[in-house]
C-alpha positions as CSV (number, residue, x, y, z in Angstrom):
1,X,8.0,-9.1,-46.2
2,X,4.3,-9.7,-45.3
3,X,2.8,-12.7,-46.6
4,X,-0.9,-12.6,-47.6
5,X,-3.0,-15.9,-47.2
6,X,-6.1,-16.8,-48.7
7,X,-9.3,-15.2,-47.6
8,X,-10.6,-15.8,-44.1
9,X,-14.0,-17.7,-44.2
10,X,-14.9,-15.5,-41.0
11,X,-14.3,-12.1,-42.4
12,X,-13.9,-12.7,-46.3
13,X,-10.6,-10.6,-46.1
14,X,-7.0,-11.5,-46.7
15,X,-5.3,-12.8,-43.6
16,X,-1.9,-10.9,-43.2
17,X,0.9,-13.1,-42.1
18,X,3.9,-11.9,-39.9
19,X,6.8,-13.6,-38.3
20,X,6.1,-11.8,-35.1
21,X,2.9,-9.8,-34.0
22,X,3.6,-7.2,-31.0
23,X,0.3,-6.3,-29.1
24,X,0.4,-2.8,-28.0
25,X,2.1,0.4,-29.1
26,X,3.1,1.7,-25.5
27,X,6.5,1.8,-23.9
28,X,6.8,-2.0,-24.0
29,X,5.6,-2.4,-27.6
30,X,7.6,0.3,-29.2
31,X,10.8,-0.8,-27.4
32,X,10.2,-4.5,-28.4
33,X,9.8,-3.4,-32.1
34,X,13.1,-1.4,-31.8
35,X,15.0,-4.4,-30.6
36,X,13.3,-6.8,-33.0
37,X,14.3,-4.7,-35.8
38,X,17.8,-4.2,-34.6
39,X,18.5,-7.9,-33.3
40,X,16.3,-9.7,-35.8
41,X,16.3,-7.8,-39.0
42,X,15.0,-10.4,-41.3
43,X,11.8,-10.8,-39.3
44,X,8.7,-9.4,-40.5
45,X,6.4,-7.8,-37.9
46,X,3.5,-5.6,-37.0
47,X,2.2,-3.9,-33.9
48,X,-1.5,-3.9,-33.2
49,X,-2.7,-1.1,-31.1
50,X,-6.3,-0.6,-29.9
51,X,-6.2,3.2,-29.6
52,X,-5.8,5.7,-32.4
53,X,-2.2,6.6,-31.3
54,X,0.8,5.3,-29.6
55,X,1.7,5.8,-26.0
56,X,-0.4,3.4,-24.0
57,X,-0.6,4.6,-20.4
58,X,0.6,8.0,-21.5
59,X,-2.2,8.2,-24.0
60,X,-4.9,6.8,-21.7
61,X,-4.2,9.0,-18.7
62,X,-4.8,12.6,-19.4
63,X,-5.7,13.8,-15.8
64,X,-4.0,17.1,-14.7
65,X,-0.3,17.0,-13.9
66,X,0.1,13.4,-15.2
67,X,3.9,12.5,-14.9
68,X,6.1,9.6,-14.3
69,X,6.7,8.1,-10.9
70,X,10.0,6.5,-12.1
71,X,13.1,8.5,-13.1
72,X,13.4,8.7,-16.9
73,X,17.1,7.6,-16.8
74,X,15.7,4.3,-16.0
75,X,12.2,4.5,-17.4
76,X,13.7,5.7,-20.6
77,X,15.0,3.0,-23.0
78,X,18.8,1.9,-22.7
79,X,19.1,2.8,-26.4
80,X,17.8,6.3,-26.2
81,X,19.3,9.0,-24.0
82,X,17.1,11.0,-21.6
83,X,18.1,14.5,-21.8
84,X,15.3,16.2,-19.6
85,X,14.4,16.3,-15.8
86,X,14.3,12.7,-13.9
87,X,10.5,13.1,-13.5
88,X,8.8,13.8,-16.7
89,X,5.2,15.0,-17.8
90,X,3.0,12.7,-19.7
91,X,3.4,14.9,-22.7
92,X,7.2,14.7,-22.5
93,X,7.2,10.9,-22.4
94,X,4.9,10.9,-25.4
95,X,7.4,13.1,-27.3
96,X,10.3,10.7,-26.4
97,X,8.5,7.5,-27.4
98,X,7.2,9.3,-30.7
99,X,10.9,10.2,-31.4
100,X,11.8,6.5,-31.3
101,X,9.1,5.7,-33.6
102,X,10.2,8.5,-36.1
103,X,13.8,7.8,-35.8
104,X,13.5,4.1,-36.4
105,X,10.6,4.3,-39.0
106,X,8.5,2.1,-36.8
107,X,5.2,3.9,-37.8
108,X,4.9,1.9,-40.9
109,X,4.5,-1.3,-38.8
110,X,1.7,0.1,-36.3
111,X,-1.8,-0.7,-37.2
112,X,-3.9,1.7,-35.0
113,X,-7.5,1.2,-34.1
114,X,-7.2,-2.6,-33.9
115,X,-8.8,-4.1,-30.9
116,X,-8.0,-7.7,-30.4
117,X,-10.9,-10.1,-29.7
118,X,-9.3,-13.6,-29.9
119,X,-6.0,-15.3,-30.2
120,X,-5.9,-18.9,-31.4
121,X,-3.0,-21.2,-31.5
122,X,-2.9,-24.2,-33.9
123,X,-0.1,-26.7,-33.3
124,X,-0.9,-28.2,-36.7
125,X,0.0,-24.9,-38.6
126,X,2.3,-23.7,-35.8
127,X,0.8,-20.4,-35.9
128,X,-1.4,-17.8,-34.1
129,X,-4.5,-16.4,-35.6
130,X,-5.5,-13.1,-34.3
131,X,-9.0,-11.7,-35.0
132,X,-9.3,-7.9,-34.4
133,X,-12.1,-5.3,-34.6
134,X,-10.8,-2.7,-36.8
135,X,-13.6,-0.3,-36.6
136,X,-15.1,0.9,-39.8
137,X,-13.3,-1.9,-41.4
138,X,-14.9,-4.6,-39.5
139,X,-13.2,-7.5,-38.2
140,X,-9.8,-8.5,-39.7
141,X,-7.4,-11.3,-39.2
142,X,-3.8,-11.8,-38.9
143,X,-1.6,-14.8,-38.4
144,X,1.8,-14.9,-36.7
145,X,4.6,-17.3,-35.8
146,X,5.2,-15.7,-32.6
147,X,3.0,-13.5,-30.5
148,X,4.6,-10.8,-28.2
149,X,2.2,-9.4,-25.7
150,X,3.2,-5.8,-24.8
151,X,-0.2,-4.4,-23.8
152,X,0.5,-3.8,-20.0
153,X,-1.2,-5.1,-17.1
154,X,-4.2,-3.1,-16.4
155,X,-7.6,-2.5,-18.1
156,X,-7.4,0.8,-20.1
157,X,-11.0,1.2,-20.6
158,X,-12.0,1.6,-16.9
159,X,-10.2,2.1,-13.5
160,X,-11.1,0.5,-10.2
161,X,-13.7,2.1,-8.1
162,X,-15.1,0.5,-4.9
163,X,-18.8,0.4,-4.5
164,X,-20.1,2.9,-1.7
165,X,-23.6,3.4,-0.4
166,X,-25.4,6.4,-1.6
167,X,-23.4,7.1,-4.8
168,X,-26.5,7.5,-6.7
169,X,-27.8,10.5,-4.5
170,X,-24.6,12.5,-4.7
171,X,-25.4,15.5,-6.8
172,X,-21.8,16.3,-7.7
173,X,-19.6,14.6,-10.2
174,X,-17.7,11.3,-9.5
175,X,-14.8,10.8,-11.7
176,X,-11.9,8.2,-12.0
177,X,-8.7,9.8,-13.2
178,X,-8.3,7.2,-15.9
179,X,-11.5,8.6,-17.5
180,X,-10.8,12.2,-16.9
181,X,-13.2,14.6,-18.8
182,X,-11.4,17.1,-21.0
183,X,-14.1,19.7,-20.4
184,X,-14.1,19.3,-16.4
185,X,-14.2,22.8,-14.9
186,X,-13.0,22.3,-11.2
187,X,-12.2,26.0,-10.6
188,X,-13.5,27.1,-7.4
189,X,-14.9,23.7,-6.6
190,X,-14.8,21.6,-3.3
191,X,-12.8,18.4,-4.4
192,X,-12.4,15.2,-2.4
193,X,-9.6,12.9,-4.0
194,X,-10.3,9.3,-2.6
195,X,-6.8,7.7,-2.4
196,X,-3.2,8.6,-1.6
197,X,-1.0,6.7,-4.1
198,X,1.1,8.2,-7.1
199,X,-2.1,9.3,-9.0
200,X,-3.4,11.3,-6.0
201,X,-0.1,12.7,-5.2
202,X,0.4,13.9,-8.8
203,X,-3.2,15.1,-9.3
204,X,-3.8,17.1,-6.1
205,X,-0.9,19.8,-6.6
206,X,-2.0,20.2,-10.1
207,X,-5.4,21.2,-9.4
208,X,-5.3,22.7,-5.8
209,X,-4.5,26.3,-6.7
210,X,-7.5,26.6,-9.0
211,X,-10.0,24.8,-6.8
212,X,-11.6,26.0,-3.7
213,X,-10.1,23.2,-1.7
214,X,-8.9,19.6,-2.1
215,X,-9.2,16.9,0.5
216,X,-7.1,13.7,0.1
217,X,-9.3,11.0,1.9
218,X,-7.4,7.9,2.4
219,X,-8.4,4.8,4.2
220,X,-4.7,4.0,4.9
221,X,-1.5,6.1,4.4
222,X,1.2,5.7,1.7
223,X,4.7,6.0,1.9
224,X,6.0,9.2,0.1
225,X,9.7,10.2,-0.8
226,X,10.5,13.6,-1.5
227,X,13.5,15.2,-3.5
228,X,14.4,17.8,-6.2
229,X,13.3,16.9,-9.8
230,X,16.9,16.9,-10.9
231,X,19.9,14.7,-10.9
232,X,23.2,16.1,-9.7
233,X,25.3,13.7,-11.5
234,X,23.4,14.2,-14.8
235,X,23.8,18.1,-14.3
236,X,27.5,17.8,-13.6
237,X,28.2,15.6,-16.7
238,X,26.1,17.8,-18.9
239,X,28.0,20.9,-17.8
240,X,31.3,19.0,-18.8
241,X,29.7,18.6,-22.3
242,X,30.0,14.7,-21.8
243,X,28.0,12.9,-24.7
244,X,24.3,12.2,-24.0
245,X,24.8,8.6,-24.4
246,X,27.6,8.5,-21.7
247,X,25.5,10.5,-19.3
248,X,22.4,8.5,-19.8
249,X,24.2,5.3,-19.0
250,X,26.3,6.6,-16.1
251,X,23.2,8.2,-14.4
252,X,21.2,5.1,-15.1
253,X,23.7,3.0,-13.4
254,X,24.0,5.4,-10.5
255,X,20.2,5.4,-10.0
256,X,20.0,1.5,-10.0
257,X,22.8,1.3,-7.6
258,X,21.1,3.7,-5.1
259,X,17.6,2.1,-5.6
260,X,19.1,-1.3,-4.8
261,X,20.5,-0.1,-1.7
262,X,17.2,1.5,-0.5
263,X,15.3,-1.7,-1.5
264,X,17.7,-3.8,0.7
265,X,17.5,-1.3,3.6
266,X,13.7,-1.4,3.4
267,X,13.9,-5.0,3.9
268,X,16.6,-5.2,6.6
269,X,16.2,-1.9,8.3
270,X,12.5,-0.9,7.7
271,X,12.5,1.4,10.8
272,X,15.5,3.2,9.6
273,X,14.0,3.9,6.2
274,X,10.8,4.8,7.6
275,X,12.3,7.5,9.7
276,X,14.4,8.9,6.8
277,X,11.2,9.1,4.7
278,X,9.4,10.8,7.5
279,X,12.2,13.4,7.9
280,X,11.7,14.4,4.2
281,X,8.0,15.0,5.0
282,X,8.9,17.1,8.0
283,X,10.8,19.5,6.0
284,X,7.7,20.7,4.2
285,X,4.9,20.0,7.0
286,X,6.8,20.9,10.1
287,X,7.5,19.0,13.3
288,X,3.9,19.6,14.6
289,X,2.1,17.8,11.7
290,X,0.5,14.5,12.7
291,X,2.5,12.3,10.4
292,X,1.9,9.1,12.2
293,X,-1.7,9.4,11.6
294,X,-1.5,10.5,7.9
295,X,1.7,9.3,6.5
296,X,2.6,6.0,8.5
297,X,1.4,2.9,6.6
298,X,0.9,-0.5,8.3
299,X,3.3,-2.1,6.1
300,X,7.2,-1.8,5.7
301,X,8.6,0.5,3.1
302,X,8.5,-0.8,-0.6
303,X,6.2,-3.7,0.3
304,X,4.0,-1.3,-1.8
305,X,5.4,1.2,-4.2
306,X,6.8,4.4,-2.7
307,X,5.4,7.4,-4.5
308,X,8.0,10.1,-5.3
309,X,7.1,13.7,-4.8
310,X,9.2,16.0,-6.9
311,X,10.1,19.1,-5.4
312,X,7.7,18.4,-2.5
313,X,4.6,19.9,-4.6
314,X,2.0,17.8,-2.7
315,X,3.4,18.7,0.6
316,X,3.5,22.4,-0.3
317,X,-0.2,22.2,-1.3
318,X,-0.9,20.9,2.2
319,X,1.4,23.3,4.1
320,X,-0.1,26.2,2.1
321,X,-3.7,25.1,3.2
322,X,-4.7,24.5,-0.3
323,X,-5.0,20.7,0.5
324,X,-5.8,18.5,3.6
325,X,-5.2,14.9,4.4
326,X,-8.0,13.0,6.1
327,X,-7.4,9.4,7.1
328,X,-11.0,7.8,7.8
329,X,-13.4,5.2,6.3
330,X,-16.4,6.0,4.1
331,X,-19.7,5.3,5.5
332,X,-21.7,6.7,2.6
333,X,-22.2,9.4,0.0
334,X,-24.8,11.9,0.8
335,X,-26.3,14.5,-1.6
336,X,-23.6,17.0,-1.1
337,X,-20.6,14.9,0.0
338,X,-19.3,12.1,2.1
339,X,-20.1,11.0,5.4
340,X,-17.3,9.3,7.1
341,X,-17.3,6.5,9.8
342,X,-16.0,8.9,12.4
343,X,-19.2,11.0,11.9
344,X,-17.6,13.8,10.0
345,X,-18.9,14.9,6.6
346,X,-16.7,16.2,3.8
347,X,-18.5,18.4,1.5
348,X,-17.8,18.0,-2.2
349,X,-18.7,19.2,-5.6
350,X,-16.5,16.8,-7.3
351,X,-15.3,13.3,-6.1
352,X,-12.1,11.8,-7.8
353,X,-11.8,8.0,-7.2
354,X,-7.9,7.7,-7.4
355,X,-8.5,4.1,-6.1
356,X,-6.4,2.1,-8.6
357,X,-6.9,0.0,-11.5
358,X,-8.4,-3.4,-12.6
359,X,-5.9,-5.9,-13.5
360,X,-6.1,-7.1,-17.0
361,X,-4.6,-10.5,-17.8
362,X,-3.2,-10.8,-21.4
363,X,-5.4,-7.8,-22.5
364,X,-8.6,-9.5,-21.7
365,X,-8.2,-11.4,-25.1
366,X,-9.8,-14.8,-25.4
367,X,-7.0,-17.3,-25.7
368,X,-7.3,-20.7,-27.2
369,X,-4.8,-23.4,-27.6
370,X,-5.7,-26.2,-30.0
371,X,-9.3,-25.8,-29.4
372,X,-9.0,-25.4,-25.7
373,X,-9.7,-22.1,-24.1
374,X,-6.8,-21.1,-22.1
375,X,-6.8,-20.6,-18.3
376,X,-4.1,-18.4,-17.5
377,X,-4.2,-19.1,-13.8
378,X,-3.4,-22.9,-14.4
379,X,0.0,-22.1,-16.1
380,X,3.4,-21.8,-14.4
381,X,5.5,-19.0,-15.7
382,X,8.9,-19.5,-17.4
383,X,11.3,-16.5,-16.6
384,X,8.4,-14.3,-15.8
385,X,7.6,-14.0,-19.4
386,X,6.5,-17.4,-21.0
387,X,4.0,-19.9,-19.6
388,X,3.6,-23.7,-19.6
389,X,1.5,-25.1,-22.4
390,X,1.5,-21.7,-24.3
391,X,3.6,-21.9,-27.4
392,X,5.4,-19.1,-29.1
393,X,4.1,-16.3,-26.7
394,X,5.8,-13.9,-24.4
395,X,4.3,-11.4,-22.2
396,X,6.1,-8.1,-20.7
397,X,5.4,-7.6,-17.2
398,X,7.7,-5.0,-15.8
399,X,9.1,-4.3,-12.3
400,X,7.3,-2.9,-9.3
401,X,10.2,-1.4,-7.5
402,X,12.2,-0.5,-10.5
403,X,11.2,1.1,-13.8
404,X,9.1,-1.0,-15.9
405,X,11.1,-0.4,-19.1
406,X,14.2,-2.1,-17.5
407,X,12.6,-5.3,-17.7
408,X,10.9,-4.6,-21.1
409,X,14.4,-4.2,-22.4
410,X,15.5,-7.4,-20.9
411,X,12.6,-9.4,-22.0
412,X,13.2,-7.9,-25.7
413,X,16.8,-9.4,-25.6
414,X,15.4,-12.7,-24.4
415,X,12.8,-12.9,-27.2
416,X,15.1,-11.9,-29.9
417,X,17.7,-14.5,-28.6
418,X,14.9,-17.2,-28.6
419,X,13.8,-16.3,-32.0
420,X,17.5,-16.6,-33.2
421,X,17.8,-20.0,-31.5
422,X,14.8,-21.2,-33.2
423,X,16.1,-20.3,-36.7
424,X,19.3,-22.0,-35.8
425,X,17.6,-25.2,-34.7
426,X,15.2,-25.0,-37.7
427,X,12.4,-25.3,-35.4
428,X,9.1,-23.1,-35.6
429,X,7.4,-24.1,-32.1
430,X,8.7,-23.6,-28.6
431,X,6.7,-24.4,-25.4
432,X,7.5,-24.1,-21.9
433,X,6.8,-27.5,-20.2
434,X,7.6,-28.6,-16.7
435,X,10.3,-31.4,-16.6
436,X,10.2,-34.7,-14.6
437,X,12.5,-32.9,-12.0
438,X,10.0,-30.3,-11.6
439,X,7.0,-32.6,-10.8
440,X,7.3,-32.0,-7.0
441,X,8.1,-28.4,-7.2
442,X,6.2,-26.2,-4.9
443,X,4.1,-23.8,-6.7
444,X,3.7,-20.1,-5.4
445,X,1.6,-17.1,-6.4
446,X,2.6,-14.8,-9.3
447,X,4.1,-12.4,-6.6
448,X,4.4,-13.4,-3.0
449,X,2.4,-11.1,-0.9
450,X,5.3,-10.6,1.5
451,X,7.3,-9.3,-1.3
452,X,4.8,-7.0,-2.7
453,X,1.0,-6.6,-2.1
454,X,-0.8,-3.6,-3.8
455,X,-4.4,-3.8,-4.0
456,X,-4.9,-4.5,-7.7
457,X,-2.8,-7.8,-7.2
458,X,-4.7,-8.8,-4.1
459,X,-7.8,-8.4,-6.2
460,X,-6.7,-10.2,-9.2
461,X,-3.9,-12.7,-8.1
462,X,-6.3,-15.5,-8.8
463,X,-6.3,-14.8,-12.3
464,X,-2.5,-14.8,-12.7
465,X,-0.1,-17.7,-13.5
466,X,2.0,-19.3,-10.7
467,X,5.6,-19.3,-10.3
468,X,7.9,-22.1,-8.9
469,X,10.3,-22.1,-6.0
470,X,13.5,-22.6,-8.5
471,X,14.9,-21.3,-11.9
472,X,13.7,-21.0,-14.5
473,X,10.1,-21.0,-13.2
474,X,10.4,-17.8,-11.0
475,X,9.3,-14.4,-11.3
476,X,11.7,-12.7,-9.2
477,X,11.0,-9.0,-9.6
478,X,14.7,-8.5,-8.9
479,X,16.2,-6.3,-11.5
480,X,19.9,-6.9,-10.0
481,X,19.4,-10.6,-10.3
482,X,17.6,-10.7,-13.7
483,X,20.0,-8.4,-15.5
484,X,22.7,-11.1,-15.1
485,X,20.6,-14.2,-15.1
486,X,18.2,-13.7,-17.9
487,X,20.7,-13.0,-20.7
488,X,22.7,-16.0,-19.3
489,X,19.6,-18.3,-19.2
490,X,20.1,-21.7,-20.8
491,X,17.4,-22.1,-23.3
492,X,18.1,-25.7,-24.0
493,X,18.0,-27.3,-20.4
494,X,14.8,-29.1,-21.4
495,X,12.3,-26.5,-19.9
496,X,11.6,-25.3,-23.4
497,X,10.3,-27.8,-25.9
498,X,11.2,-27.1,-29.5
499,X,9.5,-28.7,-32.4
């Protein structure tokens, strides 16, 4: 049940109290709510969502062709079988998440249109107080014993666009995919897409046929993997009428097994993996295509995410002449296009800046702990989900090389186990704190650049917490390791202080 406290002096409205507040109704928040309801059925909870509907990333991104860049057998929840193709459209994913909400009656717990402004912890009351902008209802307040941050890790309001000289003189349109206009007419237009990551690889084949031509302009290449948008094991099991639950779990394990082998080979035999990736490109582009110039990054495979191209659609657009890859640097924008440092000019009616996103630390919410503003970069992570000096709060940060939801499920189990332990111990406050034996521990970045170094992390690493060189202060980004260690983590080894 929900408790209602006295009116807030700041808003003159009742403060609604919950055992747990979940921030965000995307893939992490809805999954967290399901696990909380299943594993801690006595806990009251609410989900605060800034947007008018569920879905997070899949609600924010509406550009043509939007789809997953992870297979849905692992990106899907472990508790709900995926019955479609491995790579799914944004609409299919929204339908899937919507079914989880409907099947488990989670809709009653979601408060849409609630943009959180601040989160304040009081050790005296052992509660969080959340102030949110609820639109026409004005500012409202909630309080909670535990705060579960499931809002993701990038700023939904705006994507990252570098500054270029001359953009103000360009007579065409400059669009970031994160803010794609619903009424954009790109038919018969010359389009330059800046960037070559998963967004560009998704967008270009979706618009190439209707546009006059699309140029993918990249400063440096990206690794791409090709394959059918199908899973042979899943197809076989479905043909044999194996229950969906069994098929989902078997295929999930097979995909994870294969992915782990590729990750290890990328580390130990990068040249071999690189050549295999290139062989997949040659099947579509032919042996004469200049792969070394346009598809050979300066880093080893999996040091940044490898974009998957289902059924080779991007490569088919290039091979058919509907799209072209240009590897160069931008000198400046002109009135009708882009001047490159090589001296070449790319004419454009529309420029799409598929240049990434801005890292958002804890949803850009103003956090205060006992009257002191939280400097998140001064904390050290506990198990990659809690943080020193920050009581009763967990943040879901998924995997880079594996599907996000794998870690969201693991963290959900961890949070529920922690809440159960607190109930058993009769405590209402838990805070990660470095122990005496951790005083001389070497502190490392949130993610070590040698392990993974995409642009958004390079730009925002200074805002992130640090990790240690030993358990439980590490953020390993290794699912094969965490799926064993996180469920078995000793919550009473002194790293968590209960009160």
